[in-house]
N, CA, C and O of each residue as an XYZ file, in Angstrom:
932
protein
N     123.640     69.016    100.007
C     122.296     69.508    100.302
C     122.310     70.997    100.595
O     121.425     71.726    100.148
N     123.329     71.467    101.358
C     123.417     72.874    101.686
C     123.617     73.717    100.435
O     123.099     74.827    100.318
N     124.399     73.147     99.486
C     124.645     73.875     98.244
C     123.355     74.026     97.456
O     123.075     75.105     96.935
N     122.554     72.949     97.358
C     121.301     73.000     96.625
C     120.345     74.000     97.265
O     119.675     74.764     96.571
N     120.287     73.988     98.614
C     119.409     74.917     99.306
C     119.852     76.352     99.055
O     119.023     77.228     98.813
N     121.166     76.593     99.114
C     121.680     77.941     98.878
C     121.320     78.419     97.488
O     120.950     79.579     97.303
N     121.426     77.515     96.485
C     121.071     77.880     95.116
C     119.593     78.256     95.029
O     119.226     79.260     94.418
N     118.758     77.432     95.649
C     117.321     77.690     95.592
C     116.991     79.025     96.257
O     116.194     79.804     95.734
N     117.602     79.285     97.406
C     117.320     80.532     98.124
C     117.756     81.730     97.308
O     117.030     82.718     97.201
N     118.960     81.638     96.725
C     119.466     82.747     95.929
C     118.604     82.992     94.706
O     118.285     84.138     94.391
N     118.221     81.923     94.009
C     117.372     82.076     92.827
C     116.004     82.636     93.192
O     115.446     83.453     92.459
N     115.463     82.196     94.329
C     114.165     82.708     94.777
C     114.248     84.195     95.082
O     113.345     84.959     94.742
N     115.349     84.604     95.734
C     115.527     86.025     96.034
C     115.662     86.843     94.762
O     115.085     87.923     94.645
N     116.428     86.324     93.809
C     116.593     87.031     92.540
C     115.265     87.167     91.807
O     114.951     88.226     91.265
N     114.490     86.089     91.796
C     113.190     86.136     91.115
C     112.265     87.140     91.782
O     111.553     87.879     91.102
N     112.274     87.171     93.115
C     111.409     88.108     93.838
C     111.813     89.546     93.558
O     110.961     90.413     93.363
N     113.125     89.794     93.538
C     113.605     91.142     93.258
C     113.329     91.554     91.825
O     113.008     92.710     91.547
N     113.457     90.592     90.916
C     113.312     90.909     89.494
C     111.912     91.375     89.143
O     111.737     92.185     88.233
N     110.930     90.882     89.843
C     109.550     91.210     89.484
C     108.877     92.094     90.527
O     107.649     92.139     90.603
N     109.671     92.794     91.329
C     109.099     93.681     92.336
C     109.471     95.110     92.016
O     110.358     95.366     91.202
N     108.782     96.048     92.667
C     109.103     97.461     92.523
C     108.786     98.162     93.828
O     107.985     97.680     94.628
N     109.411     99.285     94.032
C     109.184    100.060     95.239
C     108.295    101.247     94.911
O     108.451    101.864     93.858
N     107.361    101.576     95.803
C     106.509    102.739     95.637
C     107.017    103.845     96.550
O     107.119    103.645     97.760
N     107.330    104.983     96.000
C     107.830    106.088     96.788
C     107.001    107.322     96.497
O     106.323    107.409     95.472
N     107.063    108.264     97.402
C     106.260    109.465     97.258
C     106.873    110.418     96.246
O     108.090    110.451     96.064
N     106.018    111.192     95.589
C     106.463    112.209     94.643
C     106.491    113.548     95.373
O     105.646    113.806     96.230
N     107.442    114.387     95.044
C     107.483    115.729     95.601
C     106.599    116.648     94.761
O     106.837    116.837     93.568
N     105.571    117.216     95.403
C     104.642    118.097     94.707
C     104.885    119.545     95.122
O     105.451    119.810     96.182
N     104.453    120.474     94.279
C     104.544    121.898     94.600
C     103.270    122.594     94.141
O     102.530    122.072     93.307
N     103.021    123.788     94.700
C     101.809    124.550     94.370
C     100.557    123.707     94.558
O      99.704    123.630     93.673
N     100.459    123.079     95.718
C      99.355    122.155     95.995
C      98.070    122.912     96.320
O      98.078    123.883     97.077
N      96.971    122.449     95.734
C      95.646    122.974     96.032
C      94.743    121.815     96.455
O      94.615    120.825     95.735
N      94.120    121.945     97.626
C      93.234    120.907     98.159
C      91.855    121.502     98.416
O      91.740    122.610     98.940
N      90.804    120.763     98.047
C      89.432    121.206     98.289
C      88.573    119.996     98.629
O      88.699    118.941     98.006
N      87.699    120.153     99.620
C      86.762    119.084     99.980
C      85.381    119.680    100.237
O      85.248    120.796    100.740
N      84.360    118.910     99.879
C      82.978    119.338    100.104
C      82.145    118.126    100.492
O      82.301    117.047     99.921
N      81.263    118.309    101.462
C      80.347    117.247    101.880
C      78.946    117.828    102.007
O      78.748    118.860    102.649
N      77.967    117.154    101.383
C      76.578    117.614    101.405
C      75.680    116.425    101.757
O      75.828    115.340    101.194
N      74.763    116.635    102.676
C      73.812    115.590    103.069
C      72.408    116.189    103.146
O      72.213    117.246    103.746
N      71.417    115.501    102.530
C      70.044    116.001    102.464
C      69.048    114.905    102.785
O      69.209    113.766    102.348
N      68.021    115.243    103.546
C      66.863    114.369    103.785
C      65.602    115.214    103.608
O      65.663    116.439    103.719
N      64.451    114.574    103.332
C      63.228    115.343    103.064
C      62.795    116.253    104.214
O      62.333    117.368    103.976
N      62.941    115.789    105.451
C      62.424    116.573    106.574
C      63.478    116.894    107.631
O      63.136    117.286    108.746
N      64.737    116.733    107.293
C      65.801    117.064    108.238
C      66.590    118.271    107.773
O      66.549    118.638    106.599
N      67.302    118.881    108.694
C      68.131    120.030    108.340
C      69.267    119.577    107.417
O      69.903    118.551    107.655
N      69.504    120.347    106.378
C      70.561    120.008    105.429
C      71.926    120.151    106.082
O      72.149    121.031    106.913
N      72.836    119.264    105.687
C      74.203    119.327    106.178
C      75.146    119.753    105.069
O      75.076    119.223    103.960
N      76.030    120.706    105.354
C      76.965    121.202    104.349
C      78.272    121.605    105.018
O      78.276    122.304    106.031
N      79.375    121.157    104.442
C      80.690    121.522    104.959
C      81.656    121.583    103.780
O      81.606    120.752    102.873
N      82.537    122.586    103.811
C      83.508    122.752    102.735
C      84.786    123.348    103.306
O      84.738    124.285    104.103
N      85.942    122.799    102.893
C      87.237    123.286    103.354
C      88.199    123.304    102.174
O      88.028    122.565    101.204
N      89.222    124.169    102.274
C      90.212    124.233    101.207
C      91.573    124.604    101.770
O      91.682    125.122    102.882
N      92.600    124.335    100.993
C      93.974    124.656    101.355
C      94.741    124.961    100.071
O      94.515    124.260     99.085
N      95.631    125.954    100.007
C      96.176    126.749    101.107
C      95.176    127.742    101.695
O      94.068    127.857    101.170
N      95.523    128.469    102.773
C      96.897    128.746    103.226
C      97.570    127.624    104.013
O      98.798    127.540    104.007
N      96.816    126.763    104.687
C      97.442    125.697    105.448
C      97.886    124.583    104.518
O      97.201    124.266    103.545
N      99.049    123.980    104.823
C      99.552    122.874    104.006
C      99.070    121.530    104.529
O      99.348    120.492    103.928
N      98.351    121.544    105.641
C      97.875    120.308    106.247
C      96.694    119.751    105.466
O      96.014    120.504    104.768
N      96.429    118.440    105.567
C      95.251    117.867    104.913
C      93.972    118.546    105.394
O      93.909    119.042    106.519
N      92.962    118.563    104.539
C      91.679    119.171    104.888
C      90.604    118.092    104.866
O      90.720    117.095    104.154
N      89.551    118.308    105.662
C      88.455    117.340    105.732
C      87.137    118.070    105.885
O      87.080    119.195    106.383
N      86.077    117.406    105.444
C      84.731    117.948    105.558
C      83.774    116.813    105.879
O      83.949    115.690    105.406
N      82.765    117.108    106.684
C      81.755    116.102    107.020
C      80.401    116.779    107.165
O      80.304    117.928    107.597
N      79.352    116.040    106.792
C      78.005    116.578    106.860
C      77.026    115.462    107.182
O      77.244    114.303    106.827
N      75.942    115.827    107.859
C      74.909    114.852    108.210
C      73.553    115.521    108.205
O      73.422    116.686    108.579
N      72.544    114.778    107.780
C      71.164    115.231    107.823
C      70.310    114.086    108.354
O      70.326    112.983    107.809
N      69.565    114.359    109.424
C      68.763    113.320    110.074
C      67.300    113.747    110.063
O      66.934    114.760    110.658
N      66.475    112.970    109.386
C      65.049    113.233    109.365
C      64.315    112.282    110.284
O      64.927    111.621    111.122
N      62.998    112.211    110.127
C      62.192    111.332    110.969
C      62.548    109.872    110.741
O      62.626    109.100    111.697
N      62.766    109.482    109.493
C      63.113    108.093    109.182
C      64.312    107.982    108.243
O      64.806    106.882    107.995
N      64.780    109.112    107.719
C      65.882    109.101    106.764
C      67.156    109.665    107.407
O      67.111    110.578    108.232
N      68.291    109.087    106.999
C      69.598    109.560    107.477
C      70.560    109.625    106.307
O      70.676    108.672    105.535
N      71.258    110.762    106.174
C      72.276    110.922    105.135
C      73.560    111.450    105.764
O      73.521    112.364    106.588
N      74.688    110.880    105.382
C      75.979    111.359    105.867
C      76.967    111.394    104.705
O      76.863    110.609    103.762
N      77.929    112.320    104.788
C      78.960    112.439    103.764
C      80.251    112.913    104.410
O      80.229    113.671    105.380
N      81.379    112.461    103.866
C      82.666    112.871    104.398
C      83.730    112.853    103.318
O      83.671    112.037    102.398
N      84.710    113.756    103.422
C      85.776    113.843    102.429
C      87.075    114.270    103.100
O      87.066    115.085    104.024
N      88.192    113.719    102.635
C      89.522    114.057    103.114
C      90.431    114.247    101.901
O      90.388    113.460    100.955
N      91.248    115.292    101.934
C      92.209    115.531    100.867
C      93.555    115.900    101.477
O      93.653    116.799    102.312
N      94.583    115.190    101.043
C      95.943    115.473    101.461
C      96.848    115.395    100.248
O      96.387    115.113     99.142
N      98.123    115.641    100.447
C      99.066    115.593     99.335
C      99.205    114.150     98.862
O      99.775    113.310     99.558
N      98.676    113.873     97.671
C      98.752    112.536     97.107
C      97.752    111.553     97.676
O      97.905    110.347     97.479
N      96.727    112.029     98.379
C      95.732    111.113     98.952
C      94.356    111.773     98.986
O      94.207    112.902     99.454
N      93.346    111.047     98.480
C      91.966    111.503     98.503
C      91.073    110.399     99.039
O      91.287    109.220     98.754
N      90.056    110.794     99.829
C      89.116    109.816    100.378
C      87.734    110.456    100.461
O      87.593    111.574    100.955
N      86.709    109.741     99.973
C      85.340    110.232    100.049
C      84.399    109.107    100.454
O      84.663    107.937    100.175
N      83.301    109.464    101.113
C      82.284    108.479    101.478
C      80.925    109.161    101.539
O      80.815    110.328    101.916
N      79.893    108.416    101.161
C      78.521    108.912    101.201
C      77.607    107.747    101.558
O      77.723    106.661    100.989
N      76.691    107.978    102.509
C      75.781    106.926    102.960
C      74.388    107.500    103.144
O      74.218    108.594    103.683
N      73.388    106.745    102.686
C      71.997    107.173    102.807
C      71.132    105.980    103.193
O      71.265    104.891    102.635
N      70.261    106.202    104.137
C      69.232    105.224    104.496
C      67.889    105.916    104.381
O      67.561    106.781    105.194
N      67.092    105.534    103.355
C      65.830    106.204    103.080
C      64.648    105.407    103.597
O      64.626    104.179    103.506
N      63.670    106.109    104.138
C      62.517    105.438    104.728
C      61.297    105.383    103.854
O      60.227    105.000    104.326
N      61.416    105.756    102.581
C      60.270    105.619    101.697
C      59.618    106.919    101.314
O      58.647    106.913    100.557
N      60.117    108.044    101.810
C      59.543    109.329    101.423
C      60.206    109.856    100.176
O      60.545    109.094     99.271
N      60.393    111.175    100.126
C      61.081    111.778     98.998
C      62.555    111.402     99.026
O      63.027    110.763     99.967
N      63.274    111.802     97.990
C      64.660    111.396     97.839
C      65.560    111.971     98.927
O      65.483    113.156     99.249
N      66.413    111.115     99.489
C      67.496    111.530    100.372
C      68.801    111.308     99.625
O      68.926    110.348     98.864
N      69.775    112.191     99.835
C      71.016    112.076     99.071
C      72.208    112.568     99.881
O      72.070    113.329    100.839
N      73.382    112.106     99.464
C      74.640    112.535    100.073
C      75.707    112.562     98.987
O      75.782    111.661     98.151
N      76.537    113.614     99.009
C      77.608    113.773     98.020
C      78.872    114.243     98.743
O      78.828    115.164     99.558
N      79.995    113.597     98.433
C      81.290    114.002     98.983
C      82.280    114.127     97.838
O      82.363    113.249     96.980
N      83.029    115.224     97.827
C      84.007    115.472     96.768
C      85.335    115.885     97.376
O      85.380    116.715     98.284
N      86.424    115.299     96.872
C      87.776    115.661     97.280
C      88.577    115.988     96.024
O      88.580    115.224     95.058
N      89.250    117.123     96.050
C      89.978    117.605     94.874
C      91.429    117.881     95.230
O      91.725    118.467     96.271
N      92.332    117.451     94.353
C      93.768    117.657     94.526
C      94.357    118.151     93.216
O      94.174    117.522     92.174
N      95.060    119.272     93.262
C      95.725    119.812     92.079
C      97.128    120.245     92.473
O      97.325    120.852     93.526
N      98.109    119.929     91.621
C      99.484    120.238     91.980
C     100.404    120.140     90.770
O     100.114    119.443     89.798
N     101.521    120.858     90.857
C     102.612    120.667     89.904
C     103.506    119.561     90.439
O     103.593    119.358     91.650
N     104.175    118.842     89.535
C     105.046    117.765     89.970
C     106.232    117.656     89.022
O     106.205    118.156     87.897
N     107.267    116.993     89.506
C     108.463    116.772     88.706
C     108.887    115.319     88.851
O     109.110    114.834     89.960
N     108.996    114.627     87.715
C     109.496    113.259     87.706
C     110.910    113.254     87.136
O     111.187    113.917     86.137
N     111.793    112.510     87.772
C     113.170    112.385     87.306
C     113.382    111.007     86.703
O     112.469    110.182     86.674
N     114.601    110.765     86.218
C     114.904    109.447     85.677
C     114.813    108.358     86.725
O     114.587    107.195     86.391
N     114.988    108.721     87.998
C     114.857    107.743     89.082
C     113.412    107.536     89.496
O     113.103    106.575     90.201
N     112.513    108.431     89.062
C     111.089    108.333     89.379
C     110.293    108.510     88.093
O     109.623    109.529     87.924
N     110.353    107.542     87.184
C     109.762    107.741     85.848
C     108.274    107.441     85.758
O     107.650    107.763     84.747
N     107.690    106.839     86.778
C     106.300    106.392     86.700
C     105.386    107.271     87.549
O     105.772    107.741     88.619
N     104.171    107.481     87.051
C     103.106    108.083     87.842
C     102.040    107.016     88.040
O     101.467    106.518     87.071
N     101.777    106.667     89.285
C     100.831    105.596     89.592
C      99.762    106.139     90.540
O     100.071    106.709     91.586
N      98.500    105.951     90.153
C      97.376    106.361     90.988
C      96.544    105.126     91.299
O      95.919    104.548     90.410
N      96.542    104.729     92.558
C      95.730    103.594     92.989
C      94.343    104.107     93.359
O      94.201    104.954     94.241
N      93.331    103.593     92.685
C      91.946    104.009     92.906
C      91.122    102.799     93.319
O      91.041    101.811     92.588
N      90.507    102.884     94.499
C      89.727    101.761     95.024
C      88.311    102.231     95.350
O      88.087    102.807     96.415
N      87.343    101.993     94.444
C      85.953    102.335     94.746
C      85.222    101.146     95.374
O      85.507     99.990     95.059
N      84.289    101.445     96.254
C      83.483    100.403     96.892
C      82.070    100.950     97.060
O      81.851    101.901     97.811
N      81.108    100.344     96.357
C      79.736    100.829     96.367
C      78.765     99.716     96.762
O      79.006     98.535     96.507
N      77.655    100.131     97.395
C      76.626     99.179     97.814
C      75.258     99.839     97.676
O      75.112    101.034     97.932
N      74.255     99.056     97.271
C      72.902     99.593     97.150
C      71.887     98.489     97.347
O      72.120     97.343     96.964
N      70.750     98.839     97.949
C      69.634     97.909     98.099
C      68.332     98.692     98.012
O      68.297     99.884     98.316
N      67.263     98.020     97.596
C      65.979     98.692     97.443
C      66.068     99.818     96.440
O      66.536     99.623     95.318
N      65.621    100.998     96.839
C      65.676    102.156     95.948
C      66.998    102.907     96.066
O      67.148    103.997     95.514
N      67.953    102.327     96.784
C      69.224    103.006     96.995
C      70.159    102.936     95.797
O      70.095    102.006     94.992
N      71.026    103.935     95.694
C      72.050    104.001     94.659
C      73.371    104.455     95.286
O      73.381    105.248     96.228
N      74.475    103.947     94.755
C      75.781    104.372     95.242
C      76.802    104.316     94.119
O      76.952    103.283     93.466
N      77.511    105.429     93.885
C      78.520    105.474     92.829
C      79.741    106.262     93.310
O      79.628    107.190     94.111
N      80.898    105.868     92.804
C      82.146    106.573     93.092
C      82.922    106.738     91.794
O      83.027    105.798     91.006
N      83.463    107.925     91.571
C      84.194    108.189     90.326
C      85.466    108.974     90.617
O      85.544    109.727     91.588
N      86.460    108.780     89.754
C      87.708    109.529     89.829
C      88.016    110.090     88.448
O      88.124    109.345     87.474
N      88.157    111.406     88.375
C      88.495    112.064     87.109
C      89.930    112.564     87.203
O      90.292    113.261     88.151
N      90.748    112.204     86.211
C      92.168    112.553     86.197
C      92.467    113.441     84.999
O      92.083    113.133     83.871
N      93.154    114.540     85.255
C      93.680    115.372     84.186
C      95.182    115.501     84.393
O      95.638    115.937     85.451
N      95.942    115.120     83.379
C      97.396    115.133     83.441
C      97.924    115.937     82.262
O      97.674    115.596     81.106
N      98.657    117.007     82.560
C      99.166    117.866     81.501
C     100.653    118.146     81.709
O     101.185    118.023     82.812
N     101.296    118.523     80.618
C     102.684    118.979     80.654
C     102.786    120.183     79.733
O     102.726    120.048     78.511
N     102.941    121.364     80.327
C     102.903    122.581     79.529
C     101.530    122.760     78.910
O     100.522    122.735     79.616
N     101.481    122.940     77.609
C     100.204    123.105     76.906
C      99.659    121.785     76.372
O      98.629    121.768     75.698
N     100.346    120.673     76.669
C      99.943    119.367     76.151
C      99.150    118.591     77.198
O      99.601    118.420     78.330
N      97.972    118.127     76.812
C      97.167    117.275     77.682
C      97.551    115.818     77.448
O      97.342    115.282     76.360
N      98.107    115.188     78.462
C      98.546    113.801     78.343
C      97.415    112.814     78.627
O      97.387    111.715     78.074
N      96.478    113.217     79.498
C      95.348    112.339     79.821
C      94.269    113.184     80.473
O      94.567    114.062     81.283
N      93.012    112.920     80.124
C      91.889    113.611     80.740
C      90.638    112.752     80.607
O      89.989    112.748     79.561
N      90.303    112.026     81.667
C      89.154    111.111     81.582
C      88.891    110.491     82.951
O      89.683    110.631     83.883
N      87.760    109.805     83.042
C      87.447    109.015     84.228
C      88.230    107.700     84.178
O      88.501    107.173     83.099
N      88.591    107.178     85.348
C      89.219    105.864     85.434
C      88.401    105.005     86.393
O      87.727    105.516     87.288
N      88.473    103.704     86.190
C      87.692    102.785     87.014
C      88.550    101.976     87.982
O      88.025    101.250     88.826
N      89.864    102.102     87.858
C      90.768    101.348     88.724
C      92.148    101.982     88.712
O      92.276    103.198     88.568
N      93.159    101.178     88.860
C      94.530    101.674     88.943
C      94.955    102.329     87.633
O      94.726    101.794     86.549
N      95.579    103.499     87.757
C      96.093    104.243     86.607
C      97.611    104.280     86.709
O      98.155    104.717     87.724
N      98.296    103.826     85.668
C      99.755    103.785     85.671
C     100.264    104.312     84.337
O      99.809    103.879     83.278
N     101.206    105.247     84.389
C     101.714    105.844     83.160
C     103.220    106.109     83.285
O     103.672    106.767     84.222
N     103.994    105.578     82.313
C     105.425    105.854     82.270
C     105.632    107.195     81.595
O     105.275    107.365     80.430
N     106.204    108.151     82.314
C     106.375    109.493     81.788
C     107.831    109.876     81.588
O     108.141    110.752     80.781
N     108.733    109.217     82.326
C     110.140    109.580     82.235
C     110.390    110.914     82.911
O     109.512    111.415     83.614
N     111.568    111.508     82.719
C     111.837    112.830     83.290
C     110.887    113.859     82.685
O     110.896    114.081     81.474
N     110.070    114.486     83.528
C     109.064    115.408     83.013
C     108.548    116.285     84.147
O     108.513    115.865     85.303
N     108.153    117.490     83.810
C     107.433    118.358     84.739
C     106.020    118.511     84.216
O     105.808    118.620     83.008
N     105.056    118.520     85.115
C     103.683    118.590     84.665
C     102.742    119.027     85.766
O     103.163    119.448     86.844
N     101.462    118.917     85.471
C     100.414    119.270     86.423
C      99.438    118.095     86.520
O      99.077    117.481     85.516
N      99.028    117.804     87.740
C      98.102    116.699     87.991
C      96.878    117.245     88.698
O      96.991    117.997     89.667
N      95.700    116.860     88.206
C      94.431    117.304     88.782
C      93.546    116.085     88.989
O      93.238    115.369     88.036
N      93.138    115.849     90.224
C      92.299    114.699     90.568
C      91.024    115.174     91.252
O      91.065    116.039     92.127
N      89.895    114.605     90.848
C      88.626    114.869     91.519
C      87.954    113.540     91.837
O      87.566    112.794     90.938
N      87.823    113.256     93.123
C      87.201    112.016     93.598
C      85.826    112.351     94.163
O      85.696    113.243     95.001
N      84.796    111.632     93.702
C      83.426    111.924     94.122
C      82.687    110.642     94.497
O      82.717    109.658     93.758
N      82.030    110.666     95.644
C      81.150    109.570     96.066
C      79.742    110.127     96.235
O      79.548    111.166     96.865
N      78.755    109.423     95.666
C      77.361    109.855     95.732
C      76.480    108.685     96.159
O      76.685    107.552     95.725
N      75.505    108.967     97.005
C      74.540    107.950     97.430
C      73.161    108.583     97.539
O      73.032    109.754     97.895
N      72.136    107.803     97.229
C      70.768    108.312     97.320
C      69.809    107.163     97.591
O      70.146    105.994     97.402
N      68.620    107.514     98.033
C      67.548    106.538     98.226
C      66.225    107.227     97.924
O      66.032    108.392     98.272
N      65.313    106.504     97.273
C      64.026    107.077     96.915
C      63.970    107.624     95.509
O      62.952    108.182     95.099
N      65.061    107.471     94.757
C      65.093    107.940     93.367
C      65.706    106.854     92.493
O      66.710    106.273     92.906
N      65.175    106.540     91.321
C      64.076    107.244     90.638
C      62.688    106.829     91.121
O      61.721    107.555     90.889
N      62.566    105.675     91.790
C      61.261    105.282     92.303
C      61.269    105.428     93.816
O      62.283    105.175     94.467
N      60.147    105.832     94.366
C      60.061    105.979     95.811
C      60.018    104.604     96.471
O      59.541    103.629     95.890
N      60.518    104.555     97.675
C      60.555    103.295     98.413
C      61.780    103.261     99.305
O      62.735    104.007     99.087
N      61.754    102.411    100.294
C      62.882    102.315    101.209
C      64.114    101.798    100.474
O      64.009    101.038     99.511
N      65.259    102.216    100.939
C      66.491    101.776    100.313
C      67.718    102.269    101.054
O      67.643    103.167    101.893
N      68.832    101.670    100.731
C      70.107    102.064    101.310
C      71.136    102.213    100.199
O      71.226    101.375     99.301
N      71.901    103.275    100.271
C      72.963    103.497     99.300
C      74.242    103.888    100.011
O      74.221    104.675    100.957
N      75.349    103.342     99.558
C      76.639    103.622    100.182
C      77.713    103.677     99.107
O      77.727    102.852     98.193
N      78.607    104.646     99.214
C      79.697    104.789     98.252
C      80.965    105.210     98.984
O      80.925    106.059     99.875
N      82.089    104.610     98.602
C      83.373    104.890     99.247
C      84.457    104.915     98.185
O      84.460    104.088     97.273
N      85.376    105.865     98.302
C      86.470    105.941     97.346
C      87.776    106.320     98.012
O      87.799    107.130     98.940
N      88.867    105.730     97.533
C      90.207    106.039     98.032
C      91.161    106.092     96.850
O      91.204    105.171     96.035
N      91.929    107.179     96.760
C      92.902    107.339     95.678
C      94.220    107.819     96.273
O      94.242    108.764     97.062
N      95.320    107.168     95.894
C      96.647    107.557     96.352
C      97.574    107.696     95.161
O      97.442    106.974     94.173
N      98.517    108.628     95.258
C      99.447    108.909     94.163
C     100.862    108.571     94.615
O     101.318    109.043     95.657
N     101.556    107.749     93.824
C     102.941    107.397     94.116
C     103.733    107.325     92.817
O     103.173    107.393     91.723
N     105.032    107.189     92.960
C     105.898    106.945     91.814
C     106.503    105.570     92.002
O     107.242    105.344     92.960
N     106.200    104.646     91.100
C     106.755    103.293     91.191
C     108.102    103.290     90.500
O     108.206    103.667     89.333
N     109.127    102.869     91.207
C     110.478    102.848     90.658
C     110.862    101.421     90.346
O     111.203    100.674     91.264
N     110.821    101.000     89.068
C     111.181     99.622     88.740
C     112.628     99.333     89.090
O     113.508    100.168     88.881
N     112.864     98.162     89.615
C     114.220     97.718     89.889
C     114.869     97.274     88.574
O     114.180     97.226     87.555
N     116.174     96.945     88.556
C     116.818     96.511     87.308
C     116.061     95.370     86.643
O     115.375     94.593     87.307
N     116.191     95.282     85.342
C     115.456     94.276     84.572
C     115.780     92.873     85.058
O     116.877     92.645     85.567
N     114.851     91.917     84.917
C     115.059     90.550     85.401
C     116.330     89.910     84.869
O     117.040     89.231     85.611
N     116.629     90.120     83.578
C     117.807     89.441     83.023
C     119.090     89.970     83.641
O     120.061     89.224     83.764
N     119.120     91.260     84.039
C     120.303     91.806     84.696
C     120.490     91.175     86.076
O     121.605     90.838     86.474
N     119.372     91.021     86.798
C     119.459     90.426     88.127
C     119.891     88.962     88.045
O     120.680     88.493     88.865
N     119.372     88.255     87.059
C     119.743     86.854     86.917
C     121.217     86.708     86.561
O     121.900     85.823     87.076
N     121.710     87.583     85.674
C     123.134     87.543     85.332
C     123.987     87.853     86.549
O     125.045     87.254     86.746
N     123.523     88.793     87.366
C     124.282     89.135     88.562
C     124.329     87.955     89.527
O     125.293     87.789     90.274
N     123.265     87.129     89.503
C     123.234     85.987     90.402
C     124.018     84.794     89.900
O     124.503     83.991     90.698
N     124.152     84.665     88.583
C     124.877     83.521     88.033
C     126.371     83.568     88.380
O     127.009     82.521     88.488
N     126.933     84.765     88.553
C     128.345     84.882     88.898
C     128.681     84.181     90.205
O     129.563     83.323     90.222
N     127.988     84.527     91.330
C     128.244     83.837     92.588
C     127.981     82.340     92.515
O     128.696     81.554     93.137
N     126.947     81.933     91.752
C     126.657     80.506     91.641
C     127.786     79.773     90.930
O     128.169     78.678     91.340
N     128.324     80.372     89.861
C     129.438     79.749     89.134
C     130.676     79.652     90.005
O     131.374     78.638     89.994
N     130.948     80.719     90.767
C     132.107     80.696     91.658
C     131.949     79.625     92.726
O     132.909     78.937     93.071
N     130.713     79.485     93.257
C     130.463     78.470     94.274
C     130.667     77.075     93.700
O     131.218     76.195     94.361
N     130.215     76.881     92.453
C     130.359     75.569     91.811
C     131.827     75.212     91.638
O     132.210     74.060     91.842
N     132.670     76.200     91.257
C     134.104     75.942     91.084
C     134.751     75.585     92.405
O     135.570     74.668     92.467
N     134.393     76.301     93.468
C     134.973     76.024     94.776
C     134.600     74.635     95.257
O     135.432     73.915     95.810
N     133.329     74.255     95.042
C     132.893     72.913     95.451
C     133.629     71.864     94.653
O     134.028     70.834     95.197
N     133.822     72.121     93.318
C     134.551     71.159     92.491
C     135.955     70.952     92.982
O     136.433     69.819     93.019
N     136.646     72.040     93.372
C     138.007     71.918     93.868
C     138.051     71.124     95.178
O     138.958     70.319     95.392
N     137.070     71.356     96.046
C     137.026     70.629     97.317
C     136.810     69.138     97.079
O     137.443     68.293     97.712
N     135.895     68.831     96.145
C     135.613     67.414     95.872
C     136.823     66.721     95.247
O     137.098     65.561     95.554
N     137.556     67.434     94.363
C     138.737     66.849     93.740
C     139.830     66.555     94.765
O     140.503     65.527     94.689
N     140.000     67.466     95.725
C     140.987     67.251     96.761
C     140.597     66.047     97.626
O     141.441     65.233     98.002
N     139.297     65.957     97.930
C     138.827     64.855     98.765
C     139.010     63.516     98.071
O     139.266     62.501     98.718
N     138.875     63.520     96.729
C     139.020     62.273     95.984
C     140.490     61.841     95.954
O     140.818     60.808     95.370
């Protein structure tokens, strides 16, 4: 029974390892970060905030709010090395259009080695709307190497690309927008949220290599058990 359990445990571990991968951070250089947050209501003071980096290498953030008699708009954005986050929320009371926009921008040079051959961008948008409200989140990716454009378009979810050893430039723009009262007037709520992270997924050895590596110990164990049983007989 112990032998059967050991086999099952070993095979389960091999299977788990064979189909798993580790996500590690990429080393970036010449990083540029920019964030902007804008919030507007018909009768409230407009909110505007914008930050950028360098000179500081620390993450940057921006937040804005506009509060009217019945309308409220808020926006926020965060940008760090390999991480972007935006949010926009509007609650409209039926007057003219209220809106909120948040943008986070990340641009950098990067280097992938044979040990870090993948570029993976996890993008998670979350939008909500009711009544006259609207909410949208978008991520635009531009990936180049020298004078060659490898990718330039909007994505709707996870972006994964095997690049191998390469040096290149990555440009990401994450935007969340929310509004109420447009295109038709009326009460409404709009909310938009976005999160994007950049990592390098390092695949572990191929499944067949791991299985072959596991068959050796299993065969040796089987021989040892056979010898023990023969002696006992």
